[in-house]
N, C-alpha and C positions, 0 to 999 in steps of 0.2 A: 539657039542663042541663050536660052535660060540656063542650060547646062554649063555653057561657057562662062556666064556671069557667076554662077555658084562657084565654079572652080577658081575664077579670078578673085572673088571675095575671100575664099579660103586661103589662097596663097598670100594675099595681102595681110590677112589676120595672123597667119602663122609666122610670117616674117616679122611682124611687129611684136608678137607674143613670145617668140623664141627666147630673146635675151631675158625677159622677165621670168619665163618658166625655168630656164637653166639656173638663173641666180637663186631663185627660191628653192629649187630642188637640192642645190649644193649647200647654200649658206643659211637657210631659214631653219631655226631651231626654237623650240619652246624652252624658256629658262625654267629648270626644275630644281634650282637650288636657291635657298634664301640668300638675299643680299643684306639682311639686317645687320647693321653695324653694331652688334651687341658687345663687342670687346672694346670699342672705341670709347675710352673714358675721358670726358672733357676734364681738363685741369685748370684752364684759365677762365674761371667763372665769376670772378669777383666775389667769392664767398669770404668767410671769416679768415682773417689773417692768420689765426692760430690753426694748427692742424687738429681737426676733430675726427676722432676714430670711434665708430659705433662698436660697442662691446656686447650688447644684448638688445634684442627687439622683443617686446611683449605686445602683441598685436591682437586687436579684436575687431571683427568686421560683422556688421549687421546688414543682411541683404534680403530684400523683398522687392523685386522690380515691379510687381503688380501694384505695389503701394508706392512706387517711385522712391524706394529707399535703398541707398548704398551709403553707409556711414561707418566711421571707424573711430576707435579710441586706442591710442598708442602710448606706451611708456618705453622710451628708448634710452638705455644706459650708454652714456658717452664718456670719452676720455679726452681731456684737453691737456696738451703738453706744455702750455705756457699761458700767458695773460689772455683773458677773454672778457670783453664787455658787450660785444655785438655778436650774436649768434646768427648766422645766415645759412639758409638751405633752400633747396628747390623742392617744389611739390607740384603735382599736376594742376594745370590752370583751370580744370573743370571742378575743382574742389572749393567749397566754402568753409573756411576755418572758423570754428566757433570758440575754441578754448586753447590757450597755450599757458603752461606753467613750467617752472623749473625748480627742481629740488637739488640740494647739494648732497655730498656723500654721507651726510648725517640725517638725511630725509627732511631737512629743513627747507621750507619753501623760500626761494629767493625773490626779493622784490624786483618787479619788472617796471621800468620806466614807461615803456611802450612796446607794442608789437604790431606788425601789420603785414599784409600781403599786397605786393605791388603787381596788380594785374596789368598794369601798363608796361611792365618790364617782363615781357614774355620771351623765353628762349625756346627755339625749336631745334633740339639736338638732331633730330631726323624728321622726315616727313611724318606729321601726325603726332610727334612727341612734344607737346607744348607744356612748358614748365613756367610757373610763376615764382618770383623771388619772395621768400618769407624772411623777415628780419625781426630779431628780438633784442631789445636794449635793456641791460641790467642796470639797476640803480648803482650797485657796487660790483666792480669787476671780480672775476675769479683770477687770483694772482699767482696761483701755484698749480703744478701738475696734479690733477685729481679727477675722479669720476664725478659725474653729475647726471641727472635724469631729466629728459625732456618729456613733458606730457602734452599730447596733441589730440584734438578732436576735430573732425571735419565731416561734412556730408557732400554729396555730389549735387551739382546744379541740376534741377529736374529736366531742363532742356538738353542736358548732355547725355541722358539715357537714350540710347539708339534703338531702333527696331531691327537693325541688321548688324552683322559683325563686320569689323574692319579687317584689312589684311595686315600682316606683319606680326610676327610672334611676340615681340616685346612692346608693342603699343598697347596702352590701356584700352580695354574694351569693357564697357558696361552696357550690355544689350539685353533685350528680352529674349534673345536667342542664346545667351550665355555670357559669362564673365571671365576675364583673364587679367591678371596683374602679375607679370613675371619679372622679377628682379627690379633693379632701380630704374630702368628706362620707362617702366609703366608709370612712375610718379606716384604710386600708391603708398610708398614709404618715403620719408625725407631723404634727399640726396645731399650729402655734406661735402663731397669731393672724392678724390681718387683713393683715399686711404681706407682699405679694409671694410667695405660695405657688406662683404660676405661674412656674416657673424652668426653665432648661435641665436636661435629665436623660438618663440612660442607663438603659434597662430591659432586663435579660436574664431570659428566662423559660425554664425547663426544664420541658417538659410531655410527656405521652404522645404518641406519634407519630400517633395517630388524631385529635388535636386540632389546631386552628389558632388563632392569636391576632390580635385586632384591637388595635393598640397605638399610642399617640401617639408619633410619631417616624418617622424614615426607617429602613427595614430595612437594617442593616449586614451581618448574616450570618445564616445558617441552616444548622445542621449536625446530623447524626444522631449520637446517642450510644446505641447499642443500640436498645432499644425506645422511647427518648425522643428528642425534638428540642429543641435549644437555639437560641433565636432572640435576636438583639440588635437593639434599636432605639435611635436617638439623635435627640434633638430639641435642637438647639443653633443656632438661627437668628440671623442678624445683622440681617435686614431687618424682621422682625416679632418680637414677643415670643413665646417658647415658651409652651405651655399647661401646666396642671398634669399631672403624670404620671397616665396612665389606661390601662386595658387590660380586655379581655374575652376569654375563651377558651371555645371550644365546638367541637362537631363540625361545623365549617363546610365548605361547598363554596366553592371559591375560583375566580374567573374574573379574568384579568388582561388588560388592553389597554394598548398603548403607542403613542405618536405623537411623532415628533421626540424630544426629550429627556424627555418626560413619560410617566408610567405611572400606572395606577390599578388597584387590586385591589378587587373587590367580593366580600364574604363573606356568604353566605346560609345560613339554617338549613333543616332539613327542612320541606317544605311551602311554603316561599317560592319564588317563581319568579325565574328569571335568564335573560336573553338577552344575546347579544353586542351587539345594537343598543342595549339599555338601558344597558349599561356604556359604550358609545361615546357615548351621549347625555350621560352624566355627565361624560365627558372633554370633550365639546363645551362644557359649562358652564364648566369650568376654563379652556379656551382663550378663551371669550367674555369672561369676567371679566378674564383676564390681558391680552388685547388691548385691552380697553376701559379698565380701571382701572389697569393697571400690573403689573409683574412683582414678585411678593412673594418670589421666591427658592425656592419649594417645587417639587420635581420629581416626587415620589412621593406619591400619596394612597391612603388606605384608606377604604373606606366599607363598613359592615357592620351587620347586625342584632344586637340584643341581646334575648334572650328574657326578657320581663317577665311572661309568663303573663297578659297583659291586652291588650285590643283598643283601644289608644289611638294617636293620631297624634302624631308628634313626633320630634325628634332633638336631639343636642347636638354642637357642633364642638369638636375639640381640635386646632386648627391643621390639620395634614395628615390628620387622622382624624375621621370623622363616625360617631358611634354612633346608629343608627336603631332606634326602637322596633319590635319585630316583631309578629307575630300579627295583622297587618292586611292585608298585601299578598299576595294569592294568585293574582292573574290579571294580573300585569304584562305577560305576553306577549300577552294577547288583549284586555284591557279598556283602551281608550284613556283613558277618564276616570280609572281607577285609576292608570295610568302617569303621566298628567299631574299628579295630586295628589301622587304619590310624588316625581316630579322637582321639583315646586315645593318640597317639604320639603327635598330635597337642595340645590337652588339657593338656598334661604333660608339654610341653614347655610353654604354656600360664600360667600354675600354677606358673612357676618360676618368672613371672612378679610380682606376689603377695607374694612370699615367700623369697624375698631378694637375689635371685640368679643372680649374674653377673659372666659370665665366667671368672674365674681366680681372682676375687676380694677377699678381705680378710674379708668381712662382715660375721661374725660368723665362718669364715674359721678356720680349725684346732682345733676347740673345740670338745669335746665329743658329740656324737650323731649328728654331723654336717650333714653327708649325710643321716642319718635317717630322719632328718627334711627336707632337701632340695630335695633329690631324692626319698626317700621312701614316703615323704609327697606329692610330686608332682604326684607319681603313685597313691596314695590313692585319691587325688583330681580329677585326670583325670578319674579314674574309676567311682567316684561319678558323675562327670559331664556327662559322657556318659550315665549313668543311667537316669539322669534328662532329657537329650535331646533325647536319642534314646530309652529309656525304660529299664525295669528291665532285660529283656533277654540279652541286651547288657552288662549290669553291671555284670551279672552272668558269661557270656562268658569271660569277661575280667579277672575276678578273677581266673577262671579256667586256662586261659592262663598264668597268673602270677605264679600259682603253677607249671605249666609245665616248665616254664622258670627257676623257682627257683630250680627245680630238675635238669634241663639241665646244669645249671652252678654250680651244686653241692655245694649249700650253706652250707650243713652239713659238708663238708670237708674243708671249707675255714678257713684260719688262722685269718680271720677278723671277727668282730662282729658288732652289732648295734652301740656300743660306738665308735668303731674305724675302719674306712677305710681310708687309707692314701689319702691325697688330691692330691698327685702325683700318679695317678692310676697305679697299678701294672700290669705286664703282665699276672699274674694269674687271669683269668677272673671269678674266684669264687666270687670276690668282687661284681660283677654285681648281682649275685643271692642274696647277702646279702643286699647291699645298695638300690637296686631298688625293687626286688620282695619280699623278706622276710620282709624287712622294711615296704613295702606297706601293707602287710597282717597284720603286728603288729599294724599299724594304725587302721585297721578295727577292730581288737580285742579291742583296746583302746576305739574306738567309742562305741562298744557294752558294754564295762565295765562301762563307765561314762555317756553314753547317747549321742545321736546325737546333741541335742541342746547345751549341756554343752561344747562338744568338739568344735563345730563351733563357739560358742560365744567366747571361748578362743582364737581360731585361728584368728578370726576377730579382736579382741582387740589387739592381739600381732602384727598383720600385720599393723594396723593403727597407733599404738603407737610407735612401734619399727622400722618397715621397712619404711613405708610411712612417719613416723616422723623423719627419718634419724638419729636414735639413734646410738651411737658408743659404742664400748666395749660390744656388746651384746653376750651372750652365752646361752646355752640351758636351764640353770636354769631360765632365764627370761621367756622363753616359758612355762616351767612347772609351774612356779609361776602364770603366767597369766591364764592358763587353770584351775588351782586349785581355782581360784576365783569363779568358776562356779560348783565345785564339792567338795565333802569331801574326795575324793580319793587322796592319795599321788601318783601322776603320776609316778615319778621316781621309787618309791618302787614297783609299779605294773609292770613297764617295766623291772625291774631287772631280773625276771624269763626268759625273752626273750633275754636279752642282755649279760648275763654272758657267755652264749654260744648259738650257733644256734640250736634251738629245732629240734628234729627229731620225728615226730608224724605220726602215721597211725591210721585211724578210720575205724572200720568195724562193720556192724550189725551182731550179732550172733543169738542166739536162739530167736524166736518170738512166743509168745503165745497170741491168740486172743479168748476171750470168749464173749458170747452174754447174756445180762441180760435184758429182756424186749425188748425195742427198742434201747438199747445202747450197743455198742461194747467197750469192754475194752481190750486194747492192752498192753502187757508187753514185752518190748524189752530189750535184752542184747546188750549193745554197748561196744565193745572192744576198749579201748584207749591204743594202743601200743605206748609207748613213752620212751624217754631216761631220763625222770624225771617227776615230778608232775607239771602240768601247769593248770592255771585257764583259761578255754576255754569256749567261748560263741559260740553257733551255733544253729542248729535246726535239727529236724527229719522231713523228707518229706514223704508223702504218697499220693496215688491216691484214689479218690472215684468217684462216678458218677457225682459229682459236680465239679470235676477237682482236681488240685494239692492243697494239704493242708500242713501247716507247724505247728510244735510244737517246741517252743523255749526250749532249754536244756542248762544246765550249769554244767560243770565238773570241779573238782578241783584236781584230782589225776589220775594217770595212773591205768590201770587194767580194770576189767569188771565192767560196770555201768548198773544199772537197771533203765529203763525209763518206766513210765506208763502213758497212756493217754486214753481218751475216745472219741468216735466219733459216729455220728448217722448212719453211713454206714460202712460196713466192709472195712478196709483199705487194699490196695494192693500196690505192688512196694515200700516197705518201704526202705528208704535210709537215711544215716547220712550225714549231711553237704551238702545238695543238692545245696546250693547257694555258696559253696566254700568260706567260711568265715574263715576257720582255716588254719594256715600255716602248711600244712601237705603234706606228700608224696602221690601222686595220681598215679594210674596205667594208662596204655594206654586204649583208647576206644577199644571195640571189632572190630569196623571198621578198626582202625589203625592196630591192630594185624593181622586181615585177609589180609589187604593190604601188610603188611610186609611178611607174609607167602607166598602169591602169588608171590611177587617180588623175594623172596629168592628161591622159587621153579623154577621160570623161569631162574634165574641166574645159579642154579645148573644144569638145563637141558642143557643150552647152553654150559657151561664149561664142563659138563660131556660128551657131544657129541664130543667136541673138543678133550678132553683127549682120548676118545675111538678111534677116527680115527687116532690120533697121535701115540698111542701105537700100533694100527694095522699096520700102515705103518712101524714103527720100527721093529715089529716082522717079517713082510714080507721081509724087507731089509736085515736083518741079519739071515733070514731063521730059525727063532726060531720055532721048531716043535710044532704042535698043541698037 
């Protein structure tokens, strides 16, 4: 009877658990992409009626968290376009402002009627981004367009210094584990509104000698002051727009490499791996982009990790500086796949230096295909760069990863398409599958359609004429027109099939017939193109012979069964479609992944089944349920 009870309990448990198990094995994923809304610039803030544009930031930060000190002195050169008597801006609500002064363009101090920080008027732009409103009232208004300087001094509230790091790349963190203040969302610099906060800047940081800092700008100097170190960085480019002032300080390990006139510093945290080969590969990426797309005038780069206390993938560029999410890369010295994924993130952010991307700026912003160009284009370029530097296997692995992420973020269910993803990124993360992964795959299809040389000639000319040439009023038609100088294909017309809605495509090899005539084998393959419409698709059929892997280029223009015929000197085996993952299609899980999930599911069922059995047995005995 005991055996029958055990069997009965197991059947009941499995019947109740099966829907849960299936649901989680199919749909449960860990989000590995940041949803920080770093491009969403609030415009309706109730700030100064006049448009205030920052022209230059002169920033000093004094940091020693063991002494509960995080304070700043800032001189910010501003331009007012019209009448101004009340200057309003936002600053992080954890700061205590001690001094505010204003000088005119003749360095004359202007009389201030009053100034104050309204800590009762707190705005939360995103979770954890708490801003207080600061207002300065002048005795006499500024009545004409001119420059003026705001002088500001503040320190942090002692109780705001944390013992741990918070998550979110752009949220201010002042912690004994590290500091980060990246761009305007951190609130470490005044925010005046949507106009041009990405401006030239000088950042001087005085910090304990056992820390190092990752800072936007070229390092000008570094000198010891007793137990402290004072570093100065300057970002004042003429070839590309500077980025918003940003920095992170931590107990970094630093490795530097240089080649010709270029240098790169790589800053890692405890537990993260670092090798000279890896740093050289990053510098290889800079040289590849420079030699291909043009010289952007930057000679020193910093790349480093930011401790967010979370395991997410991503990074953000600040011109010469790339801030990388940490807690993810631990085997960069031994794991080729991890190294490939890491470098793809770095090369993606590097690509932004050449495709006009400034976090939150309006260059091409809001236009159709904006994120198709900037994020999808950066994914395409980073995949290409990994192939150039690490080899074809890395490029293929990355495209496969793109397709897996495309499916993970359910691009086919997204309300957004290639033409339109809102610049204020939505909570619905399907936009990631569209703007990054799906778009990157469409760039690959465009390359195959018009040819590698034509596409890159167009991208290079567009980059040099429009981005490095600092053109204004640029939109996607300028890009398409430039590419079309090198091809007879109408680019926008070709993209229409992919952009009207997000394609759903599956490719399968069907019936295969191989015949031998003399010394030649003729293979006739049925390829099933299961799709929600007719698409022009470029890919290949792969097969194995004694000489290794072979490829045959194929071209489809409609859904349904397609017949492909090719000849070979040896009998082909292991025939597959799209072995290099060039088509934006749905792909299944590897056999290894399926086996791992089955084993994991079986172990979970075994553990919980045992718990349920003993629980029910105890209940039966307690209430004397007869056998």
